[in-house]
Backbone bond lengths (Angstrom), bond angles and torsions (degrees), N, CA, C in turn:
res aa  C-N    CA-C-N  psi(-1)  N-CA   C-N-CA  omega(-1)  CA-C   N-CA-C  phi
1 M - - - 1.453 - - 1.520 110.36 -
2 H 1.315 115.07 149.84 1.462 121.79 176.41 1.526 108.76 -110.98
3 I 1.338 116.21 133.70 1.460 121.41 177.14 1.522 108.41 -127.15
4 H 1.319 115.53 129.77 1.461 121.11 177.10 1.520 108.12 -120.67
5 V 1.318 116.68 125.52 1.466 121.38 178.69 1.533 107.39 -83.09
6 L 1.313 115.75 109.57 1.465 121.53 177.30 1.524 110.60 -77.11
7 G 1.327 116.15 -43.46 1.458 120.53 179.24 1.506 110.01 -147.08
8 S 1.330 117.56 145.22 1.469 121.48 -173.27 1.523 113.75 -125.17
9 G 1.341 117.17 -1.04 1.450 120.77 -179.02 1.519 112.72 -90.39
10 A 1.320 115.36 167.62 1.470 120.90 175.20 1.524 108.72 -85.89
11 G 1.335 116.29 -172.40 1.468 120.82 -178.56 1.523 111.97 -53.82
12 G 1.317 116.19 130.67 1.460 121.28 -178.11 1.513 113.28 95.39
13 G 1.338 116.88 -17.74 1.457 119.94 -179.08 1.521 112.05 67.86
14 F 1.343 114.59 -170.66 1.466 120.64 -178.52 1.522 110.13 -143.01
15 P 1.349 118.23 121.36 1.465 125.72 -2.69 1.517 112.11 -73.45
16 Q 1.316 116.25 147.56 1.457 120.50 175.69 1.525 109.52 -73.42
17 W 1.306 116.62 141.77 1.468 122.03 -169.52 1.535 114.02 -55.41
18 N 1.325 118.14 -33.72 1.479 119.51 -175.09 1.523 112.69 -114.90
19 C 1.351 117.41 14.23 1.468 120.05 -172.77 1.521 111.15 -104.38
20 N 1.333 114.20 136.46 1.466 120.97 176.09 1.522 110.14 -123.62
21 C 1.332 115.06 37.05 1.467 118.57 172.41 1.533 108.06 -66.00
22 V 1.315 116.44 172.68 1.467 121.12 -176.75 1.525 110.73 -54.31
23 N 1.335 116.13 -45.05 1.469 119.80 -177.87 1.524 112.21 -66.76
24 C 1.335 116.68 -51.03 1.462 119.97 -174.47 1.528 111.33 -64.75
25 K 1.315 115.99 -45.87 1.467 119.37 178.35 1.529 110.45 -63.05
26 G 1.336 115.68 -41.19 1.453 119.83 -177.25 1.512 113.09 -66.68
27 V 1.344 118.02 -39.84 1.465 119.33 -179.01 1.525 109.84 -71.57
28 R 1.345 117.89 -31.40 1.473 119.52 177.58 1.539 110.00 -68.41
29 E 1.318 115.88 -39.69 1.463 120.16 -175.20 1.532 112.69 -87.96
30 G 1.337 115.92 -7.66 1.467 119.11 -179.98 1.511 113.82 79.26
31 T 1.334 117.54 18.14 1.469 120.58 -178.85 1.534 111.76 -99.31
32 V 1.325 117.09 -6.72 1.466 121.54 176.67 1.521 108.54 -118.82
33 N 1.329 115.71 131.11 1.463 121.26 -179.70 1.533 109.02 -80.66
34 A 1.319 115.81 89.57 1.465 120.65 -175.71 1.516 109.77 -151.12
35 Q 1.351 115.83 153.01 1.458 121.76 177.57 1.531 110.52 -98.83
36 P 1.325 118.29 131.84 1.472 120.09 172.45 1.521 109.85 -59.57
37 R 1.333 115.42 150.76 1.462 121.02 -178.93 1.530 110.51 -139.51
38 T 1.317 115.85 139.09 1.462 120.61 172.53 1.526 108.70 -89.44
39 Q 1.339 115.78 174.02 1.455 121.04 -171.97 1.538 111.32 -75.07
40 S 1.332 115.36 146.96 1.466 121.67 -160.87 1.525 114.85 -64.74
41 S 1.315 114.21 136.85 1.454 124.56 176.20 1.523 107.61 -171.79
42 I 1.342 115.77 148.34 1.461 119.67 172.99 1.534 109.21 -131.06
43 A 1.333 115.60 162.60 1.459 121.94 172.22 1.521 107.16 -122.67
44 V 1.320 116.07 138.74 1.472 122.35 -175.49 1.527 108.91 -125.84
45 S 1.324 116.02 137.52 1.466 121.25 -178.85 1.519 110.52 -139.22
46 A 1.338 115.32 144.03 1.455 120.40 174.37 1.516 111.36 -83.93
47 D 1.340 116.45 -27.89 1.464 120.02 -172.34 1.526 114.61 -128.31
48 G 1.326 118.29 0.38 1.466 121.13 -178.02 1.509 113.13 78.96
49 V 1.334 118.25 3.92 1.465 122.46 -180.00 1.516 111.45 -113.98
50 D 1.326 116.90 -53.72 1.465 122.33 177.59 1.510 109.15 -98.91
51 W 1.342 116.83 136.51 1.460 121.41 -171.89 1.528 111.57 -125.33
52 I 1.342 114.94 144.95 1.455 123.10 172.10 1.524 106.65 -104.64
53 L 1.324 116.81 123.84 1.459 121.41 178.67 1.527 108.92 -86.87
54 F 1.334 115.99 126.14 1.456 121.63 176.29 1.526 108.27 -100.72
55 N 1.320 115.38 106.06 1.468 123.66 -176.26 1.534 110.65 69.28
56 A 1.328 114.15 157.65 1.471 119.77 -177.74 1.520 107.79 -134.47
57 S 1.320 115.94 98.74 1.456 120.86 -173.59 1.528 111.53 -79.05
58 P 1.332 117.26 163.64 1.469 120.01 174.84 1.514 113.57 -59.53
59 D 1.342 116.69 -17.43 1.462 121.61 -178.88 1.535 112.55 -94.09
60 I 1.320 117.85 16.91 1.449 121.67 -171.48 1.525 113.20 -57.72
61 K 1.316 118.94 -37.22 1.475 120.94 -178.65 1.530 110.61 -59.17
62 K 1.324 116.81 -50.56 1.477 119.59 179.38 1.521 110.91 -63.89
63 Q 1.319 116.73 -40.78 1.454 120.47 -177.61 1.517 111.87 -62.02
64 L 1.323 116.68 -42.32 1.463 120.00 178.99 1.524 111.42 -70.98
65 D 1.333 116.76 -36.93 1.461 119.97 176.23 1.516 111.75 -60.71
66 D 1.342 116.24 -33.33 1.459 121.70 -176.41 1.534 112.82 -84.58
67 F 1.341 117.44 -0.39 1.470 120.85 -176.60 1.528 108.69 -127.66
68 P 1.328 117.48 86.88 1.472 120.92 -174.64 1.520 115.36 -54.44
69 A 1.329 118.05 -32.35 1.475 120.29 -176.76 1.518 112.43 -62.67
70 I 1.324 117.06 -21.11 1.460 120.02 -177.63 1.532 111.93 -82.09
71 Q 1.356 116.98 -8.42 1.470 121.75 179.19 1.523 108.52 -126.47
72 P 1.330 116.25 82.97 1.487 119.72 -177.06 1.522 113.59 -73.67
73 A 1.339 118.28 -14.72 1.476 122.85 174.23 1.540 112.36 55.59
74 R 1.331 115.91 47.12 1.464 120.44 179.82 1.530 111.95 -85.13
75 E 1.323 116.22 -15.93 1.465 121.46 179.79 1.519 108.16 -152.55
76 V 1.306 117.77 -179.69 1.460 121.74 -173.97 1.521 111.39 -57.81
77 R 1.329 116.88 -46.85 1.462 120.52 173.63 1.514 107.72 -120.40
78 D 1.334 116.33 123.00 1.464 119.86 -172.05 1.513 110.04 -152.65
79 T 1.317 115.61 155.09 1.459 123.34 172.96 1.517 108.55 -156.76
80 A 1.320 116.23 151.10 1.445 120.52 174.52 1.526 112.05 -89.97
81 I 1.349 117.23 -1.94 1.464 120.99 176.99 1.526 108.53 -74.74
82 K 1.317 116.51 121.22 1.466 120.83 -178.06 1.527 112.65 -103.95
83 A 1.305 117.59 -22.87 1.467 121.68 179.35 1.529 108.17 -161.42
84 I 1.328 114.59 163.75 1.472 120.82 -178.98 1.521 108.20 -127.97
85 L 1.326 116.48 129.50 1.459 122.66 177.41 1.522 108.15 -113.92
86 I 1.319 116.26 126.88 1.471 121.20 -175.26 1.517 109.09 -113.62
87 T 1.332 117.10 129.17 1.460 121.06 -176.86 1.521 113.65 -91.05
88 D 1.325 117.81 -21.93 1.460 122.13 177.78 1.522 107.93 -162.08
89 A 1.326 116.80 172.59 1.463 121.29 -175.67 1.526 113.24 -96.92
90 Q 1.310 117.78 11.30 1.473 120.71 -177.54 1.520 111.33 -59.95
91 I 1.309 116.07 148.36 1.467 122.14 -176.24 1.531 111.03 -57.74
92 D 1.345 117.36 -40.55 1.467 118.80 -176.59 1.523 112.49 -74.04
93 H 1.338 118.07 -5.77 1.457 120.65 176.67 1.513 114.15 -111.15
94 T 1.332 117.82 -1.72 1.469 119.17 -172.82 1.525 114.99 -133.89
95 T 1.318 118.77 -20.99 1.465 120.79 -174.05 1.517 111.90 -61.32
96 G 1.334 117.72 -29.90 1.458 121.07 179.07 1.512 114.17 -61.56
97 L 1.330 116.79 -17.96 1.469 119.48 176.61 1.516 111.67 -58.68
98 L 1.329 117.45 -31.77 1.461 120.87 179.07 1.526 110.98 -66.76
99 T 1.331 116.27 -35.78 1.470 119.66 176.46 1.517 111.15 -66.03
100 L 1.315 117.03 -29.60 1.460 122.16 -177.77 1.531 112.72 -86.94
101 R 1.320 117.37 11.51 1.473 121.81 -177.23 1.529 112.59 -63.56
102 E 1.328 118.51 -19.39 1.468 121.76 -175.53 1.518 113.38 -84.78
103 H 1.318 117.31 11.77 1.457 120.15 176.01 1.533 109.33 -59.99
104 N 1.339 116.52 152.50 1.468 119.42 -173.21 1.536 113.04 -88.54
105 K 1.327 116.96 7.02 1.461 121.15 175.55 1.523 108.25 -158.97
106 P 1.342 118.97 169.10 1.457 119.01 178.72 1.522 111.90 -61.10
107 W 1.321 115.67 140.13 1.456 120.09 176.01 1.514 110.76 -74.97
108 D 1.322 117.21 138.60 1.451 121.18 168.33 1.524 107.83 -84.42
109 I 1.332 115.34 111.23 1.467 120.80 -175.56 1.521 109.71 -116.65
110 Y 1.314 115.88 129.31 1.456 123.92 -179.39 1.520 108.23 -108.91
111 C 1.323 117.01 121.74 1.468 121.34 176.20 1.524 108.80 -162.99
112 T 1.318 116.20 167.98 1.459 121.42 -178.79 1.526 110.46 -76.26
113 E 1.320 114.36 167.20 1.458 119.87 176.62 1.520 111.78 -61.99
114 A 1.330 117.09 -37.94 1.470 121.02 179.98 1.525 111.00 -63.29
115 V 1.339 117.25 -44.25 1.456 121.26 179.07 1.523 110.11 -67.09
116 H 1.322 116.94 -42.63 1.466 120.31 178.13 1.534 110.83 -58.22
117 G 1.336 115.98 -40.64 1.464 119.38 178.48 1.509 112.55 -62.26
118 D 1.333 117.33 -44.87 1.469 120.81 179.76 1.515 111.97 -66.02
119 L 1.349 116.99 -33.02 1.461 119.90 -176.71 1.535 112.77 -88.66
120 T 1.325 116.11 5.48 1.462 119.77 171.16 1.532 111.46 -118.41
121 T 1.343 117.84 -5.22 1.466 120.97 179.95 1.521 111.77 -124.65
122 G 1.338 117.03 -84.40 1.468 120.44 -175.27 1.509 115.19 -59.12
123 F 1.327 116.05 -36.12 1.471 122.39 177.83 1.532 105.86 -134.77
124 P 1.350 118.17 79.18 1.462 122.30 -163.53 1.528 116.04 -78.48
125 I 1.314 115.76 54.93 1.458 120.26 179.01 1.532 111.49 -60.98
126 F 1.330 116.55 -41.62 1.455 118.66 179.82 1.533 111.49 -63.21
127 T 1.311 116.20 -36.71 1.464 120.25 176.97 1.532 110.80 -64.67
128 I 1.322 116.39 -42.16 1.464 121.10 179.11 1.524 110.28 -63.66
129 L 1.330 116.39 -43.60 1.469 120.05 -179.57 1.535 111.43 -63.46
130 G 1.333 116.22 -23.08 1.453 119.55 175.82 1.510 113.33 -63.88
131 H 1.336 117.68 -18.35 1.467 120.99 176.25 1.522 112.10 -85.64
132 F 1.332 116.60 -2.54 1.455 122.69 175.38 1.529 107.43 -113.90
133 R 1.318 118.37 -119.16 1.482 120.12 179.78 1.527 112.84 -88.50
134 G 1.347 115.92 -15.13 1.444 119.33 179.04 1.524 113.67 81.20
135 I 1.321 115.72 -171.58 1.464 121.11 179.95 1.527 109.89 -136.88
136 N 1.317 115.56 156.56 1.463 122.65 166.12 1.523 105.82 -109.38
137 W 1.342 115.64 110.37 1.456 119.21 -176.79 1.527 110.15 -87.00
138 H 1.340 114.94 129.73 1.451 122.16 174.56 1.536 107.21 -114.69
139 E 1.324 116.45 114.70 1.457 119.13 -175.36 1.531 111.22 -70.94
140 V 1.312 114.70 131.16 1.466 121.87 175.31 1.532 107.28 -100.45
141 K 1.303 116.52 120.05 1.472 121.95 -179.61 1.530 109.85 -82.47
142 T 1.328 114.38 157.76 1.466 119.81 178.58 1.518 111.66 -106.63
143 D 1.347 116.34 22.01 1.470 120.66 -179.95 1.525 112.46 -87.13
144 Q 1.311 116.92 5.95 1.455 124.61 177.11 1.538 112.83 62.57
145 V 1.333 115.12 29.60 1.456 120.37 172.09 1.526 107.42 -94.09
146 P 1.339 118.64 126.34 1.473 120.55 -177.71 1.522 111.98 -59.68
147 F 1.332 115.38 146.30 1.455 121.69 174.01 1.515 109.18 -130.48
148 T 1.323 116.09 164.81 1.462 120.62 -179.50 1.507 110.20 -120.54
149 I 1.323 115.87 161.73 1.460 124.13 174.71 1.535 105.71 -124.15
150 P 1.331 117.92 124.68 1.478 120.98 -172.53 1.517 114.54 -51.12
151 A 1.325 117.68 -36.66 1.466 120.26 -176.19 1.525 113.46 -79.62
152 A 1.332 116.69 1.87 1.458 120.26 -178.88 1.522 109.81 -128.54
153 A 1.347 116.06 60.05 1.458 121.63 -177.67 1.522 110.23 -60.09
154 G 1.335 115.53 130.87 1.456 120.17 -179.58 1.518 113.56 99.92
155 L 1.335 116.81 -10.27 1.456 120.38 178.87 1.525 109.77 -109.50
156 E 1.333 115.24 138.92 1.456 122.70 172.94 1.522 109.53 -116.81
157 F 1.315 116.12 137.39 1.455 122.14 -177.04 1.528 109.37 -116.64
158 T 1.329 116.33 135.81 1.449 120.86 176.54 1.522 108.70 -126.75
159 A 1.339 116.46 123.28 1.466 121.27 177.39 1.528 108.37 -83.93
160 V 1.324 115.68 124.09 1.459 122.21 -177.37 1.522 108.45 -111.03
161 P 1.338 119.15 112.78 1.466 119.87 -179.15 1.516 112.19 -62.09
162 L 1.311 115.28 133.55 1.467 121.70 -177.57 1.530 110.44 -116.81
163 K 1.313 114.64 146.37 1.462 120.28 173.05 1.519 106.68 -86.16
164 S 1.318 115.74 104.69 1.462 121.72 -178.51 1.526 107.38 -142.15
165 E 1.327 118.86 -132.64 1.456 121.60 -179.35 1.509 109.51 -146.05
166 A 1.331 115.71 142.70 1.461 121.32 174.74 1.518 109.81 -79.18
167 P 1.342 118.32 159.89 1.465 120.56 -178.92 1.535 112.29 -64.78
168 P 1.319 117.40 161.89 1.477 121.13 -179.80 1.526 113.75 -59.03
169 F 1.332 117.62 -27.99 1.461 121.55 -177.79 1.528 112.23 -87.23
170 S 1.331 117.68 -0.11 1.464 120.98 -176.51 1.523 111.33 -88.76
171 P 1.329 117.85 142.42 1.474 119.69 174.15 1.521 111.59 -67.53
172 H 1.355 116.64 -11.62 1.457 120.90 179.42 1.517 112.49 -90.90
173 R 1.313 117.47 1.63 1.475 120.35 -178.85 1.525 109.55 -55.33
174 H 1.316 117.24 127.83 1.468 125.42 -177.96 1.527 112.72 65.85
175 N 1.323 117.00 7.36 1.464 120.52 177.42 1.528 107.37 -148.12
176 T 1.322 116.07 59.25 1.458 122.85 -167.72 1.525 112.01 -65.99
177 V 1.316 113.53 153.94 1.467 121.75 176.43 1.520 107.73 -121.41
178 P 1.325 118.25 158.07 1.472 119.56 176.29 1.506 111.28 -56.57
179 G 1.304 116.09 129.68 1.461 120.99 -179.46 1.513 113.78 105.95
180 D 1.332 118.55 -11.69 1.461 119.53 174.52 1.517 110.21 -61.72
181 N 1.312 115.87 -33.69 1.461 121.29 -179.14 1.517 108.00 -148.91
182 V 1.321 116.83 127.25 1.461 119.91 178.61 1.524 110.09 -130.14
183 G 1.317 114.63 149.43 1.454 121.14 164.53 1.527 106.64 -93.64
184 I 1.311 115.61 161.53 1.469 119.21 179.20 1.528 108.99 -125.24
185 N 1.335 114.60 123.54 1.467 119.55 170.42 1.525 107.49 -92.20
186 I 1.310 116.36 125.69 1.462 122.66 179.78 1.521 108.05 -109.56
187 H 1.328 115.96 117.50 1.469 121.76 -177.63 1.512 109.57 -113.31
188 D 1.317 116.32 124.66 1.458 121.85 175.62 1.525 108.10 -92.31
189 T 1.327 116.45 110.72 1.459 120.45 -176.48 1.536 112.45 -69.39
190 R 1.325 116.81 -15.55 1.468 120.56 -178.80 1.515 111.37 -86.15
191 T 1.330 117.31 -39.10 1.455 121.08 -178.77 1.525 112.62 -100.06
192 G 1.333 116.68 -17.49 1.455 121.19 -176.89 1.524 112.90 79.31
193 K 1.326 118.26 5.77 1.464 122.67 -176.64 1.539 111.73 -84.18
194 N 1.340 116.03 151.62 1.451 123.22 178.40 1.517 110.48 -128.40
195 V 1.321 115.59 134.82 1.469 121.99 172.36 1.526 107.54 -121.69
196 F 1.327 116.23 131.17 1.471 121.12 179.69 1.511 109.06 -110.84
197 Y 1.336 115.32 122.42 1.472 122.59 -175.48 1.521 109.66 -115.47
198 A 1.328 117.15 118.58 1.461 122.17 -179.51 1.514 110.53 -144.46
199 P 1.346 117.97 81.89 1.464 121.36 -177.09 1.521 114.90 -74.10
200 G 1.342 116.76 -16.23 1.456 121.34 176.89 1.515 108.97 -128.10
201 L 1.330 116.97 113.31 1.473 119.81 -172.46 1.523 108.99 -151.38
202 G 1.341 115.73 123.14 1.452 119.90 -178.77 1.508 114.21 -101.36
203 V 1.336 116.20 -33.34 1.463 122.36 -178.77 1.510 108.85 -143.18
204 V 1.330 116.70 135.58 1.470 120.69 176.46 1.532 107.41 -91.96
205 E 1.322 115.31 94.88 1.464 120.41 178.33 1.519 110.22 -78.35
206 D 1.317 116.45 169.94 1.468 120.60 -174.28 1.519 111.88 -59.12
207 H 1.337 117.42 -42.20 1.465 118.29 -177.62 1.530 111.71 -68.28
208 V 1.331 116.06 -30.42 1.473 120.38 176.51 1.528 109.63 -70.65
209 L 1.307 115.88 -42.63 1.466 120.28 179.79 1.518 111.32 -59.90
210 E 1.324 116.92 -33.44 1.467 120.08 -179.94 1.530 110.54 -66.52
211 Y 1.345 117.40 -41.89 1.465 119.96 176.07 1.547 110.36 -63.72
212 M 1.317 116.22 -38.39 1.453 119.24 179.47 1.534 111.51 -65.68
213 R 1.298 116.05 -40.51 1.490 120.00 178.80 1.517 111.36 -61.46
214 N 1.327 116.24 -37.17 1.463 120.52 -175.14 1.524 113.52 -86.85
215 A 1.321 116.58 -6.85 1.456 119.99 -176.03 1.523 111.80 -77.36
216 D 1.321 115.84 149.79 1.475 120.73 170.27 1.519 109.61 -87.94
217 C 1.325 116.95 -22.73 1.458 121.71 177.95 1.521 108.41 -150.32
218 I 1.334 116.24 138.49 1.459 122.73 177.32 1.512 108.48 -117.97
219 L 1.331 116.81 129.86 1.458 123.41 169.46 1.525 105.64 -112.83
220 M 1.330 115.92 102.06 1.466 122.02 -164.68 1.526 112.11 -120.60
221 D 1.316 115.18 149.56 1.460 123.90 175.52 1.528 111.94 -43.61
222 G 1.347 115.66 117.59 1.474 120.21 178.60 1.509 111.41 -121.81
223 T 1.328 117.72 31.03 1.463 121.59 -169.44 1.522 113.67 -54.27
224 V 1.347 117.57 -57.54 1.461 119.66 -171.32 1.532 112.10 -131.36
225 W 1.322 114.01 157.01 1.456 121.12 177.22 1.527 111.39 -83.54
226 T 1.348 116.14 -42.32 1.465 121.59 177.49 1.526 110.00 -126.26
227 D 1.319 115.78 155.91 1.460 120.58 -177.40 1.527 111.83 -63.15
228 D 1.332 117.02 -30.79 1.481 120.83 -176.97 1.532 112.49 -103.01
229 E 1.317 115.87 23.19 1.457 120.92 -174.29 1.532 113.62 -57.94
230 M 1.322 116.98 -41.04 1.453 120.78 -178.00 1.533 111.60 -65.30
231 S 1.320 117.49 -39.51 1.459 119.72 179.24 1.522 111.36 -72.83
232 R 1.324 117.47 -31.99 1.466 120.43 176.30 1.519 111.36 -62.05
233 E 1.310 115.73 -33.57 1.466 120.73 178.64 1.521 112.77 -85.16
234 G 1.347 116.66 -2.47 1.463 120.76 179.98 1.515 113.10 72.68
235 I 1.361 116.60 27.04 1.463 121.12 -175.52 1.515 111.72 -100.33
236 S 1.324 116.82 -41.63 1.469 120.75 -175.35 1.517 108.94 -157.30
237 D 1.341 115.86 149.92 1.458 120.29 175.93 1.522 111.97 -83.99
238 K 1.331 117.01 -8.68 1.452 120.22 -177.84 1.516 111.98 -71.77
239 R 1.314 114.94 137.72 1.456 120.18 172.64 1.520 110.22 -85.04
240 A 1.301 115.95 158.03 1.463 119.95 -179.56 1.524 111.37 -58.89
241 T 1.338 116.60 -38.70 1.462 119.46 -179.88 1.513 111.37 -61.67
242 E 1.334 118.01 -33.84 1.464 120.87 178.17 1.519 111.74 -67.22
243 M 1.336 116.64 -26.73 1.462 121.04 180.00 1.536 112.28 -94.39
244 G 1.342 116.31 0.23 1.447 120.16 175.74 1.517 114.58 87.77
245 H 1.354 116.56 30.49 1.454 119.71 -178.99 1.529 110.82 -127.72
246 I 1.315 116.00 143.29 1.449 122.15 176.33 1.516 109.00 -89.80
247 N 1.343 117.33 142.86 1.468 118.88 176.90 1.513 109.86 -89.93
248 Q 1.330 115.30 166.82 1.453 119.81 -176.92 1.515 114.45 -88.97
249 S 1.323 118.42 -41.97 1.464 121.07 -160.83 1.509 116.07 -93.33
250 E 1.323 118.49 -21.89 1.462 119.52 -171.73 1.520 112.03 -84.93
251 E 1.318 116.34 170.19 1.459 121.24 -179.73 1.528 110.05 -57.47
252 G 1.308 116.51 129.02 1.453 120.33 -177.14 1.519 113.88 81.31
253 G 1.326 116.68 4.77 1.459 121.50 179.58 1.518 112.03 -79.30
254 S 1.322 115.42 -177.82 1.455 119.27 -170.91 1.525 113.34 -68.34
255 I 1.337 118.46 -29.75 1.472 119.20 178.67 1.521 110.39 -63.69
256 S 1.338 116.56 -47.21 1.457 118.95 -179.07 1.523 111.15 -65.03
257 I 1.329 117.22 -35.41 1.471 120.24 178.24 1.523 110.29 -67.96
258 L 1.329 116.56 -47.58 1.468 120.06 -179.48 1.520 111.51 -64.78
259 N 1.324 117.15 -34.98 1.470 119.71 179.57 1.527 111.81 -65.00
260 S 1.326 117.25 -21.57 1.471 120.55 179.88 1.514 112.28 -82.07
261 L 1.328 117.40 -7.60 1.462 121.95 -176.83 1.521 110.65 -101.92
262 E 1.317 116.85 130.41 1.458 120.69 -176.86 1.522 112.80 -96.63
263 K 1.341 117.55 -34.58 1.457 120.21 -169.48 1.536 115.09 -77.22
264 P 1.332 118.64 -50.13 1.473 118.01 -166.18 1.524 115.22 -78.48
265 R 1.315 113.48 154.39 1.458 121.30 162.99 1.533 105.47 -75.41
266 K 1.340 117.54 135.18 1.455 121.86 -169.79 1.534 110.10 -115.01
267 I 1.318 115.46 118.65 1.463 120.71 -175.94 1.523 109.27 -132.45
268 L 1.322 116.99 131.42 1.471 121.79 176.03 1.515 109.65 -93.54
269 I 1.325 115.90 139.08 1.467 122.80 179.04 1.519 107.92 -138.02
270 H 1.335 117.56 166.58 1.481 122.30 -176.86 1.535 108.31 63.67
271 I 1.322 116.51 61.37 1.458 123.24 -173.68 1.529 109.84 -99.06
272 N 1.321 117.33 122.78 1.454 120.65 -177.17 1.517 112.07 -72.88
273 N 1.329 115.29 150.99 1.480 120.64 -176.92 1.522 113.46 -60.50
274 T 1.352 117.49 -22.44 1.458 121.27 -178.71 1.523 113.55 -84.53
275 N 1.324 117.99 -10.90 1.460 121.53 -171.74 1.522 110.12 -72.05
276 P 1.347 117.56 123.46 1.484 119.93 -178.12 1.515 113.92 -63.17
277 I 1.332 119.00 -17.65 1.467 119.33 -179.87 1.525 112.40 -66.89
278 L 1.331 117.31 -15.95 1.466 119.76 176.47 1.526 111.49 -65.25
279 N 1.327 116.07 -28.69 1.460 121.41 176.31 1.515 108.19 -78.53
280 E 1.327 116.99 109.81 1.454 121.40 -173.97 1.521 113.66 -65.39
281 D 1.355 116.44 -14.87 1.458 120.07 179.63 1.526 112.87 -101.35
282 S 1.334 117.96 3.81 1.462 121.31 -174.43 1.529 111.24 -77.55
283 P 1.335 116.88 154.63 1.477 120.04 174.86 1.525 111.93 -58.99
284 E 1.337 116.43 -35.85 1.460 120.41 179.82 1.532 111.23 -63.44
285 R 1.321 116.01 -39.49 1.466 119.56 179.01 1.531 109.98 -67.02
286 Q 1.306 116.90 -35.37 1.472 120.27 179.10 1.518 110.87 -67.18
287 I 1.332 116.72 -33.46 1.477 120.48 176.13 1.522 109.85 -63.54
288 L 1.327 116.54 -43.69 1.467 119.84 177.03 1.518 111.36 -62.98
289 N 1.319 116.03 -44.93 1.470 120.19 -179.66 1.532 110.82 -58.51
290 A 1.332 115.43 -42.97 1.467 119.46 -178.74 1.536 111.37 -65.65
291 A 1.344 115.34 -28.70 1.468 120.09 -179.38 1.524 111.86 -86.81
292 G 1.321 116.32 -2.87 1.465 119.33 -178.79 1.510 113.55 73.47
293 I 1.323 116.94 26.13 1.472 122.40 179.61 1.526 108.15 -102.49
294 E 1.327 116.03 127.08 1.460 122.18 -176.53 1.527 111.35 -98.09
295 L 1.330 115.57 162.98 1.453 122.42 170.74 1.529 109.04 -109.23
296 A 1.316 115.16 128.75 1.468 117.80 173.23 1.525 108.59 -65.83
297 Y 1.319 115.91 151.19 1.453 121.55 176.10 1.527 109.00 -138.44
298 D 1.288 116.98 155.67 1.445 120.51 -178.65 1.527 109.88 -62.33
299 G 1.330 115.92 128.55 1.468 120.67 -178.36 1.513 114.02 94.59
300 M 1.321 117.52 -1.15 1.477 120.59 179.58 1.531 110.06 -66.40
301 D 1.318 117.17 136.58 1.452 123.23 179.44 1.522 110.39 -117.01
302 L 1.327 116.91 135.50 1.447 123.57 178.38 1.519 109.27 -128.61
303 E 1.302 117.28 148.11 1.470 120.45 178.26 1.528 109.41 -141.01
304 Y 1.334 115.51 126.83 1.482 120.86 -177.77 1.525 109.30 -137.69
């Protein structure tokens, strides 16, 4: 399988347009050794020709412009995107669907019933797209039974329910239901390899840990370094756990979990602009380096 990281940042990207935290100000002024990042999304392909888009960020236009393989230019209007898989209804993972409204036929969109409900009511993107070419909705179940997508022959996808948080506009906010947020295990039946993708993750439950143990590569929520990171920067009183994200550095955080795993390549994605690991010279980044944990970056390519 081929995986291309379209965007690796959290909501707002990096630098965020209105943020003057140490990281954002430093990367603008050139005083912090860090790479700008757009909002998180990946593209997955079985053959390097046809691609499945995982989430559609507000930065989708730039991301597609920066990835020539996604625009094969075989006809006047063309794209190599054959289907879209959505892991949650958050704004930073779905707003790009509006940019894709000019498709020449209905999009094949794969998501859970919970996400479909939020995207037809509280944030009615699917309803809006109905005034253009519309969508063909394919329900993704949370029973952990693998499913296939016709344009990705040889790949099996498994939706893994995650304990995270529903969007602010969802009736499930603070009272989540299975399917509000899922990770996706991607299994290549030809190579036997597994990649586990979970850009939004609040708690690593036992069933999630099992997928991580069996993965050859993990692309995991890397939003914050500490649970109170946003308040330390004077940005928000909300803790990461309240927003449905696991922190890296504290007891039971993602570093300790990833350190317990021997098999997979470990990569953090969906990294918030406040996270000190974005600074490649920071002590926090050195801790990750020593642990063999990587940071996804825009344009990163993986093959399994």
